[in-house]
Structures are given as structure tokens and as C-alpha cells.
C-alpha positions as CSV (number, residue, x, y, z in Angstrom):
1,M,72.4,95.7,123.5
2,H,70.1,93.2,125.1
3,V,70.7,89.5,124.8
4,P,67.9,87.3,123.5
5,D,65.8,85.8,126.3
6,G,67.0,82.3,127.2
7,W,70.2,82.6,125.1
8,F,72.5,81.8,128.1
9,D,70.6,78.6,128.9
10,Y,71.8,76.6,125.9
11,S,75.3,75.5,124.8
12,R,76.8,77.2,121.8
13,F,76.5,74.2,119.5
14,G,76.3,70.5,119.4
15,S,78.1,68.0,117.1
16,P,77.2,66.8,113.6
17,I,73.8,65.1,113.7
18,D,74.1,61.4,113.2
19,S,75.8,60.6,109.9
20,T,75.0,64.0,108.4
21,R,77.2,67.2,108.0
22,I,74.5,69.3,109.8
23,V,75.3,71.0,113.1
24,A,72.7,72.8,115.2
25,V,74.0,76.1,116.7
26,K,72.5,78.9,118.8
27,T,72.6,82.3,117.2
28,P,76.0,84.0,117.4
29,L,75.9,87.5,118.6
30,K,78.0,90.3,117.2
31,K,80.7,91.9,119.5
32,Q,78.4,94.8,120.3
33,F,76.5,92.5,122.6
34,N,79.7,91.8,124.7
35,T,80.4,93.5,128.0
36,G,84.1,92.9,128.0
37,M,83.8,91.9,131.6
38,A,83.7,88.6,133.5
39,A,80.4,87.4,134.8
40,N,81.6,87.9,138.4
41,H,82.9,91.4,137.8
42,S,82.2,93.7,140.7
43,G,81.6,96.8,138.6
44,D,78.7,97.8,136.4
45,Y,76.2,95.0,137.0
46,S,73.6,96.6,134.8
47,R,76.0,96.3,131.9
48,I,76.7,92.7,132.7
49,L,73.0,91.8,132.9
50,R,72.3,93.5,129.6
51,G,75.2,91.9,127.7
52,V,77.4,88.9,127.2
53,P,80.2,88.3,129.7
54,I,83.6,87.2,128.5
55,E,83.0,83.6,129.4
56,E,79.9,83.4,127.2
57,E,81.0,85.3,124.1
58,F,80.0,83.8,120.8
59,T,80.5,86.0,117.8
60,P,80.5,84.6,114.2
61,G,84.3,84.7,114.2
62,Q,84.5,82.9,117.5
63,M,82.1,80.3,116.2
64,L,84.3,79.5,113.3
65,E,87.4,79.4,115.5
66,L,85.7,76.9,117.9
67,F,84.7,74.7,114.9
68,K,88.3,74.9,113.6
69,E,89.6,73.7,117.0
70,R,87.5,70.6,116.5
71,G,88.7,70.0,113.0
72,W,85.4,71.2,111.5
73,R,85.1,73.5,108.5
74,V,81.8,75.4,107.9
75,G,80.7,76.0,104.4
76,L,77.1,77.3,104.9
77,V,75.3,79.0,107.7
78,I,71.4,79.0,107.7
79,D,69.9,81.6,109.9
80,L,66.2,81.0,110.9
81,T,65.8,83.9,113.3
82,Y,63.1,86.5,112.5
83,T,65.4,89.5,113.0
84,N,68.5,90.9,111.5
85,R,70.0,92.4,114.7
86,Y,72.1,89.6,116.1
87,Y,75.0,89.7,113.7
88,E,76.0,90.8,110.2
89,P,76.0,88.0,107.5
90,Q,79.1,89.6,106.1
91,D,80.9,88.4,109.2
92,F,80.6,84.9,107.8
93,I,81.0,85.8,104.1
94,D,84.3,87.5,104.8
95,H,85.6,84.1,106.0
96,G,84.5,82.4,102.8
97,V,81.3,81.0,104.4
98,R,78.1,81.2,102.6
99,H,75.1,82.6,104.5
100,S,71.4,82.0,103.9
101,K,68.7,84.0,105.7
102,I,65.4,82.2,106.0
103,K,63.1,84.1,108.4
104,C,61.0,81.7,110.4
105,P,58.3,82.8,112.9
106,G,58.6,81.1,116.3
107,Q,56.3,78.9,118.3
108,I,54.0,78.0,115.4
109,I,54.7,75.0,113.2
110,P,57.2,76.4,110.6
111,P,55.3,77.0,107.4
112,D,55.8,74.6,104.5
113,D,57.4,77.2,102.2
114,I,60.1,77.8,104.9
115,Y,60.8,74.1,105.1
116,Q,61.1,73.9,101.3
117,R,63.6,76.7,101.2
118,L,65.7,75.1,104.0
119,C,65.4,71.7,102.2
120,G,66.6,73.3,99.0
121,E,69.6,74.9,100.6
122,L,70.6,71.7,102.4
123,S,70.2,69.5,99.4
124,E,72.1,71.9,97.1
125,F,75.0,72.3,99.4
126,L,75.4,68.7,100.6
127,S,75.1,67.3,97.1
128,D,77.8,69.5,95.7
129,P,81.1,67.6,95.5
130,N,83.0,70.9,95.9
131,N,81.6,71.1,99.5
132,D,82.7,67.6,100.5
133,G,83.8,67.7,104.2
134,S,82.2,71.1,104.9
135,L,79.5,71.4,107.5
136,V,76.2,73.3,107.5
137,A,75.5,75.2,110.7
138,V,71.7,75.8,111.2
139,H,70.5,78.1,113.9
140,C,67.4,79.9,115.3
141,T,67.8,81.8,118.6
142,H,68.6,78.8,120.7
143,G,69.4,76.3,118.0
144,L,66.8,74.0,119.4
145,N,63.1,74.2,118.5
146,R,62.7,75.7,115.1
147,T,66.1,74.3,114.1
148,G,65.3,70.9,115.6
149,Y,61.9,70.7,113.9
150,L,63.2,71.6,110.5
151,I,66.2,69.4,110.6
152,C,64.1,66.4,111.8
153,R,61.7,66.9,109.0
154,Y,64.5,67.0,106.6
155,L,65.9,63.8,108.0
156,M,62.4,62.2,107.7
157,E,61.5,63.3,104.2
158,K,65.0,63.3,102.5
159,C,67.0,60.8,104.5
160,G,64.5,58.1,105.3
161,Y,64.4,58.5,109.1
162,D,61.2,57.7,111.0
163,A,60.1,60.4,113.5
164,E,61.5,58.9,116.6
165,T,64.9,58.2,115.1
166,A,65.1,61.7,113.7
167,I,64.2,63.3,117.0
168,E,66.6,61.1,118.9
169,A,69.4,61.9,116.4
170,F,68.8,65.6,116.7
171,N,68.6,65.6,120.5
172,S,71.7,63.6,120.8
173,G,73.7,65.8,118.4
174,R,72.5,69.0,119.9
175,G,73.0,67.9,123.4
176,C,69.6,68.9,124.6
177,D,66.0,68.0,123.6
178,I,63.5,69.7,121.5
179,E,61.1,71.4,123.9
180,R,58.0,72.4,122.0
181,E,55.3,69.8,122.1
182,N,53.5,71.0,119.0
183,Y,56.6,70.5,117.0
184,L,57.2,67.0,118.3
185,K,53.5,66.1,117.8
186,H,53.6,67.3,114.2
187,L,56.7,65.3,113.5
188,R,55.3,62.2,115.1
189,N,52.1,62.6,113.1
190,G,54.1,62.6,109.9
191,C,54.0,66.4,109.3
192,P,50.4,66.5,107.9
193,Q,50.1,69.3,105.4
194,D,46.7,70.4,106.6
195,E,48.2,71.6,109.8
196,L,50.7,73.8,108.0
197,R,50.1,77.3,106.8
198,K,52.0,79.8,104.7
199,S,54.4,82.3,106.1
200,P,52.7,85.4,107.5
201,A,52.9,88.4,105.2
202,R,56.3,90.0,105.6
203,D,54.8,93.5,105.9
204,R,52.6,92.5,108.8
205,L,55.5,91.3,111.0
206,G,58.0,93.2,113.0
207,E,56.3,96.6,112.6
208,T,56.0,97.7,116.3
209,D,57.9,97.2,119.5
210,H,56.0,95.6,122.3
211,L,54.7,97.5,125.3
212,I,56.3,95.6,128.1
213,S,60.0,96.3,128.7
214,G,62.3,94.4,131.0
215,S,65.5,92.5,131.3
216,L,65.6,88.8,132.1
217,S,68.9,87.7,133.5
218,S,69.3,83.9,133.2
219,S,73.1,83.5,132.8
220,A,73.8,79.8,132.6
221,A,77.3,80.5,134.1
222,H,75.5,81.1,137.4
223,R,72.7,78.6,137.1
224,G,74.8,75.6,136.0
225,H,72.7,75.0,132.8
226,L,75.6,74.7,130.4
227,R,76.1,71.3,129.0
228,W,79.2,69.9,127.3
229,Q,80.7,73.2,126.7
230,S,80.6,76.6,128.4
231,G,78.8,78.3,126.3
232,G,65.1,89.6,128.3
233,A,65.1,92.1,126.4
234,R,63.5,95.6,126.1
235,R,63.0,94.9,122.4
236,N,61.4,91.8,121.2
237,D,64.2,89.5,120.1
238,E,62.1,87.4,117.8
239,E,59.5,89.2,115.9
240,G,58.0,86.0,114.7
241,D,57.7,84.7,118.3
242,R,55.9,88.0,119.1
243,R,53.3,87.5,116.4
244,S,52.5,84.0,117.4
245,R,52.0,85.0,121.0
246,E,49.7,87.7,119.9
247,E,47.6,85.2,117.9
248,V,47.4,82.9,121.0
249,A,46.3,85.8,123.2
250,R,43.7,87.0,120.6
251,E,42.3,83.5,120.3
252,K,41.9,83.3,124.1
253,R,40.2,86.7,124.2
254,E,37.8,85.8,121.4
255,A,37.0,82.5,123.1
256,V,35.9,84.3,126.2
257,R,34.4,87.5,125.0
258,G,34.1,87.3,121.2
259,P,36.4,89.3,118.8
260,L,37.7,92.6,120.0
261,A,38.8,95.5,117.9
262,P,42.3,96.6,118.9
263,S,42.4,99.6,121.1
264,S,45.6,100.9,119.5
265,G,48.1,100.0,116.8
266,K,50.6,98.7,119.4
267,Q,51.6,95.1,120.1
268,E,50.5,93.6,123.3
269,S,52.7,90.5,123.9
270,P,55.7,90.7,126.2
271,D,59.1,89.4,125.2
272,L,59.0,86.2,127.3
273,K,60.3,82.8,126.4
274,Q,57.0,81.0,127.0
275,L,53.5,82.0,128.0
276,S,51.3,79.9,130.2
277,A,47.9,78.7,129.0
278,E,46.3,81.2,131.4
279,S,45.8,84.9,130.8
280,S,43.5,87.4,132.5
281,I,42.2,90.4,130.7
282,V,40.8,93.5,132.3
283,N,38.3,95.3,130.2
284,R,37.4,98.9,130.9
285,G,35.3,101.2,128.8
286,G,35.2,98.8,125.9
287,G,39.0,98.5,125.5
288,I,41.7,96.2,126.9
289,T,43.6,98.1,129.5
290,A,45.8,95.3,131.0
291,V,46.9,91.9,130.0
292,K,48.6,89.7,132.6
293,M,50.6,86.8,131.3
294,M,52.5,84.2,133.3
295,V,55.9,82.7,132.5
296,V,56.2,78.9,132.6
């Protein structure tokens, strides 16, 4: 199984954010993602590149054990990824941990209904005296951008933080900074409602695999990107990310050439962490035959 793009570049989790009981976590991956080999193993390198080496393993069970070693008890996990392939919720439920799935598309500002659902889950859990001392683990793929935006907005609207204090508190707790400028700008502007939109229709997301396949190897064990703890893909790892990239690409096409009817029912966007602002389109016979996008 192919590891989500960029997953190795971020630490497994941070520490409780400021005075809250909220912890940002990157998505755990079920054991089927594991190679069972060390990163420097001299054997099947293709298997190592596709999966998680021993040093980087992070299953739901391992996450709970790592928290336990720090004296932390998890009572609720909120999963923001727009896929169900990373692990089984039952892996947490079997350990007495409640699991909440809130599918959140990537790159775009998280829609307001998604924030309201997360806000409701957090408020209900944290206000229940039966959960005193238990933490809430919130994750998207990397536990950084969508997770950071939504937690910061919660801190601002429910806990009285201003934008800069909320962002600083999250970055400090997570151990790395929110990267998406549109998220940061929206938070600093006070989360204006006119810039939000409802969640895309569920039946229009995640229907088709993208056309471009590949495997991006970015193991932090080799590149030295791990922070305070040791910690792409042929199939798109985040269907919400894919849709938002398609929308960006379509807007660029229309800006240059006017609206184009799709030449097929297939998705065009690659499974890349980030696309540059530049794309070149070759048009032959009235249809798009090649789209070149650059990683930044």
C-alpha cells in the first residue's frame, strides 16, 4: 500500500495545545502499510519506497501506546481526512476510544458546516466531566493544515484567542507551522463567512482515480526532517485535495481559453503535495491532451 504523499516529512504528533486537551496528530496508518523492514534494509527497495519502514511505523495501536508512555489518555479521535483507507476506526474503538469521522476536503478553506461539526464534537467531549483528563487527538493527513486551521478557529471563536495567539499556540504545540497561506489569511481576517462555502456534494467526490501514477519517496529518516520525535502514491491519498486541485486547474484553463467541456470522465489532477501557480495546457483537436503541473 502506498503511503500518503509527504507523510514522512512530519512528526507523529505534538503536545497538548496551550492549556487545552487537544493534540494535533498526523494520520495513523494501519499495519498493512508497514514494510516490516528497516529504512536502510538492502533488500526489496521498491517495497521500502511504497511502505512504512519499521522506524516510522504509526498504527492506531502504536499511537495509543506512545501517548500512554507520556502519561496521556486519549478519549476521542477526530479524523478529517477525505478517505477511509488509512486505518479502521474500530482499531480505536476496541481500545475504548471514541472515533469521529468528519471528511474535510483539502487546500480550500474548510467549509463552515465541517467546522461546526468539529466544534460540536470538541465542545461536547471537553465539557463532559466524565472525560476529565482525556485528550482529543485531531488529524488530517499531516496533522497540520486542515487540522491547524480548524483548531485555531475553535480557539478563536470558543476560547477567546485572537488570531495570532491561536496560530502561535497551535504551531508551538504541533512542533511545526501551518503552511497554507489561504488558511492563515482567513484566520487573520477573522474567518469572514462570505469566503466560506458548503461542503462539496458527497456523490461528486472521490469517484475516479487520477490519471497520473507515481511514487514519491520523501522519507524523513533520510532527509532529516523529523522534529522532536522520530516519527506518492498511485492512488490519490486525499480525494478532497484532488477535487480542489481540479478546480484550480479548471479556473486557470477558463481564464486563458474560456470554459472547456471535459474530454472524458476521468480526473486530471496528479497526486502531488502542492501545485505551482503555473500550468501549461496543450490543446489538440478541441480537447485537452496534456496537462503539465510543477511541484513547489
